[in-house]
C-alpha positions as CSV (number, residue, x, y, z in Angstrom):
1,M,0.0,0.0,0.0
2,V,1.5,3.3,-1.1
3,K,1.6,5.9,1.7
4,K,-0.8,8.8,1.2
5,L,1.3,11.8,2.2
6,I,-1.2,14.6,1.6
7,E,-4.9,14.3,1.3
8,V,-7.4,16.9,0.1
9,D,-11.2,17.3,-0.1
10,P,-12.2,19.0,-3.4
11,K,-15.4,20.1,-1.7
12,L,-13.5,22.3,0.7
13,P,-11.7,25.6,-0.1
14,P,-7.9,25.5,0.0
15,W,-7.7,27.3,3.4
16,K,-9.9,24.6,5.1
17,Q,-7.9,21.6,4.0
18,K,-6.7,19.2,6.7
19,T,-3.1,19.7,5.5
20,P,-2.4,23.4,4.8
21,L,-1.7,24.3,1.1
22,H,0.3,27.2,-0.2
23,N,0.3,29.4,-3.4
24,R,3.6,31.3,-3.1
25,W,7.2,30.3,-3.8
26,H,9.1,31.3,-0.7
27,P,11.9,29.6,1.4
28,D,10.3,30.4,4.7
29,I,7.2,28.3,4.1
30,P,7.7,25.3,6.4
31,P,7.3,21.7,5.0
32,V,4.1,19.9,5.9
33,A,5.5,16.4,5.3
34,S,8.8,14.6,5.0
35,V,10.0,11.6,2.9
36,K,13.1,9.5,2.6
37,Q,15.1,9.3,-0.5
38,G,13.7,6.7,-2.9
39,E,10.4,6.5,-1.0
40,V,7.2,6.0,-3.0
41,F,4.2,8.1,-1.8
42,K,0.9,9.6,-2.9
43,V,0.0,13.3,-3.0
44,E,-3.5,14.7,-3.6
45,C,-4.0,18.2,-5.0
46,V,-6.8,20.7,-5.6
47,D,-7.3,22.2,-9.0
48,W,-5.3,25.3,-9.7
49,T,-8.2,27.7,-9.0
50,G,-8.8,26.1,-5.6
51,G,-12.3,24.9,-6.6
52,Q,-13.5,28.3,-8.0
53,I,-14.6,26.7,-11.3
54,K,-17.6,24.4,-11.0
55,N,-19.0,21.5,-13.0
56,S,-21.8,23.6,-14.3
57,D,-23.2,24.9,-17.6
58,T,-22.4,28.6,-17.1
59,S,-19.0,30.4,-17.6
60,D,-19.7,33.1,-15.0
61,D,-17.3,31.4,-12.6
62,V,-14.5,31.8,-15.2
63,K,-15.6,35.4,-16.0
64,N,-15.4,36.3,-12.3
65,V,-12.6,34.1,-11.1
66,D,-10.4,35.6,-8.4
67,L,-6.9,35.4,-10.0
68,S,-5.2,36.5,-6.7
69,Q,-6.2,33.2,-5.2
70,V,-4.9,30.6,-7.6
71,H,-2.1,28.1,-8.2
72,Y,-2.5,26.2,-5.0
73,L,0.2,23.7,-4.3
74,S,0.4,20.6,-2.0
75,G,3.4,20.7,0.2
76,P,6.2,21.8,0.7
77,I,7.6,18.3,1.1
78,E,11.0,17.8,2.8
79,V,13.4,15.2,1.4
80,E,15.4,13.9,4.3
81,D,19.2,14.5,4.1
82,A,18.8,16.7,1.0
83,E,20.8,19.9,1.0
84,P,20.5,23.2,-0.9
85,G,22.2,22.8,-4.3
86,D,21.5,19.0,-4.5
87,L,20.0,17.7,-7.8
88,L,16.6,16.4,-7.0
89,K,15.0,13.8,-9.2
90,V,11.3,13.1,-8.9
91,E,9.7,10.3,-10.8
92,F,5.9,10.3,-11.4
93,L,4.6,6.7,-11.3
94,N,0.9,7.6,-11.9
95,L,-1.3,10.7,-12.4
96,G,-5.1,10.7,-12.2
97,T,-8.2,12.2,-10.8
98,L,-9.6,11.9,-7.3
99,D,-12.3,9.3,-6.7
100,G,-15.7,11.0,-7.3
101,D,-14.1,14.0,-9.0
102,E,-13.5,12.7,-12.5
103,W,-13.8,15.9,-14.5
104,G,-11.9,18.9,-15.7
105,F,-12.4,22.1,-17.7
106,T,-11.1,24.2,-20.5
107,G,-11.9,27.8,-21.2
108,T,-10.9,31.3,-22.0
109,F,-10.7,34.2,-19.5
110,A,-12.6,37.4,-20.1
111,K,-10.5,40.2,-21.6
112,E,-11.1,42.4,-18.6
113,N,-10.1,39.6,-16.1
114,G,-7.0,37.7,-17.1
115,G,-7.4,37.7,-20.8
116,G,-4.9,35.6,-22.8
117,F,-2.7,35.6,-25.8
118,L,-5.7,35.5,-28.1
119,T,-7.9,37.7,-26.0
120,D,-8.5,40.1,-29.0
121,H,-10.1,37.2,-30.9
122,F,-11.8,35.6,-27.9
123,P,-12.6,38.5,-25.5
124,K,-15.5,36.7,-23.6
125,A,-15.2,34.1,-20.9
126,T,-16.0,30.6,-22.1
127,K,-16.0,27.1,-20.4
128,A,-16.3,23.5,-21.4
129,I,-16.6,20.7,-18.8
130,W,-14.8,17.4,-19.7
131,D,-15.9,14.1,-18.1
132,L,-12.9,11.7,-17.6
133,E,-13.3,8.0,-18.1
134,G,-10.0,6.2,-17.9
135,I,-7.7,8.0,-20.3
136,Y,-10.6,9.3,-22.4
137,C,-12.5,12.5,-22.0
138,S,-15.7,13.9,-23.6
139,S,-17.7,17.1,-23.0
140,R,-21.4,17.8,-23.0
141,H,-20.5,21.3,-24.2
142,I,-18.7,20.1,-27.3
143,P,-20.8,17.1,-28.5
144,G,-19.2,14.4,-30.7
145,V,-15.7,15.0,-29.4
146,R,-13.8,12.2,-27.5
147,F,-10.1,11.9,-27.2
148,A,-7.3,10.4,-25.1
149,G,-5.8,13.0,-22.8
150,L,-2.4,13.2,-21.2
151,I,-2.7,14.3,-17.6
152,H,0.1,16.6,-16.4
153,P,1.0,17.6,-12.8
154,G,0.5,21.3,-13.3
155,L,3.0,23.3,-11.2
156,I,5.8,21.6,-9.4
157,G,9.2,22.8,-8.2
158,T,11.6,23.4,-5.3
159,A,11.5,26.4,-3.0
160,P,13.9,29.2,-4.0
161,S,16.6,30.4,-1.8
162,A,16.4,33.9,-0.4
163,E,19.0,35.0,-2.8
164,L,17.2,33.5,-5.8
165,L,13.9,35.0,-4.6
166,K,15.6,38.5,-4.6
167,I,16.8,38.0,-8.1
168,W,13.2,37.2,-9.2
169,N,11.7,40.2,-7.5
170,D,14.4,42.6,-8.7
171,R,13.8,41.4,-12.3
172,E,10.0,41.7,-12.0
173,A,10.2,45.1,-10.3
174,A,12.3,46.4,-13.2
175,L,9.6,45.4,-15.7
176,V,6.8,46.8,-13.6
177,A,8.7,50.1,-13.3
178,E,8.6,50.4,-17.1
179,E,4.8,50.1,-17.4
180,G,3.3,53.2,-18.9
181,T,6.6,54.5,-20.2
182,A,8.2,54.3,-23.6
183,A,10.4,51.5,-22.4
184,E,7.5,49.2,-21.6
185,K,7.8,45.8,-23.2
186,T,4.8,44.3,-24.8
187,L,4.0,41.0,-26.5
188,C,3.2,42.7,-29.8
189,G,1.9,46.1,-30.9
190,C,-1.2,44.6,-32.4
191,L,-2.3,42.7,-29.3
192,A,-4.0,43.9,-26.1
193,T,-1.3,45.2,-23.7
194,R,-1.1,43.2,-20.5
195,P,1.5,43.3,-17.7
196,L,4.5,41.1,-18.4
197,A,5.3,41.0,-14.7
198,C,3.5,40.7,-11.4
199,L,5.0,41.5,-8.1
200,P,4.2,39.5,-4.9
201,E,1.3,40.8,-3.0
202,A,-0.3,39.8,0.3
203,K,-3.8,39.6,-1.1
204,G,-4.6,35.9,-1.9
205,A,-1.5,34.6,-0.2
206,M,-1.7,31.2,1.4
207,L,1.5,30.2,3.2
208,G,0.9,26.7,4.4
209,T,1.2,26.4,8.2
210,L,2.0,30.1,8.4
211,G,-1.6,30.8,7.5
212,H,-4.0,32.5,5.0
213,F,-4.0,36.2,4.3
214,L,-7.7,36.5,5.4
215,D,-6.6,35.3,8.9
216,K,-3.8,37.9,9.1
217,A,-5.2,40.9,7.4
218,G,-5.4,43.8,9.9
219,K,-3.8,41.7,12.7
220,D,-0.2,41.6,11.5
221,D,1.9,44.6,10.7
222,E,3.4,42.8,7.7
223,W,-0.1,42.2,6.2
């Protein structure tokens, strides 16, 4: 029996999960679990929006999605005896849906809330729900289409060091400082201009066992 390291309930919001989740890359977020080198284990995850998108026939949830509260990650997971600078190899033995939650979605963000590379051509929010059966998926919103899908893990990585985090933030701050000036960098002059960088902000932050921003707002000088 493979050990279940982290368990989630897709019916609960990320900040009410039994094991705290996080949505920021920061070296000070403590690990919530520990594994030995070579150990096989199972990790459950919520979807990247934290359950904001529902299995429904309306795209209003995509249109109004709160993009400050997304990219929820299970972990951090400590690898015993690993040191900063070590090369970490992780092998995925299986990827799949949670029991009773065998569905996913595709869609486009509204131009005024997120947008996308083709937002000029597709400015309105759209959504299609896909039911998963084994490796195959089909959608009631796109009749007659059925194909084999390759499930991917979404975001995965290692926590940055404080030095690397500073490099990231300095780089992003330089891009943000150019916004609205002649030096501002854009994807293309014929596309809708969107920010190429986003600085860290407290709103929407979930920091694992350190807490959720709603619990700290107005109670902590740093928030």
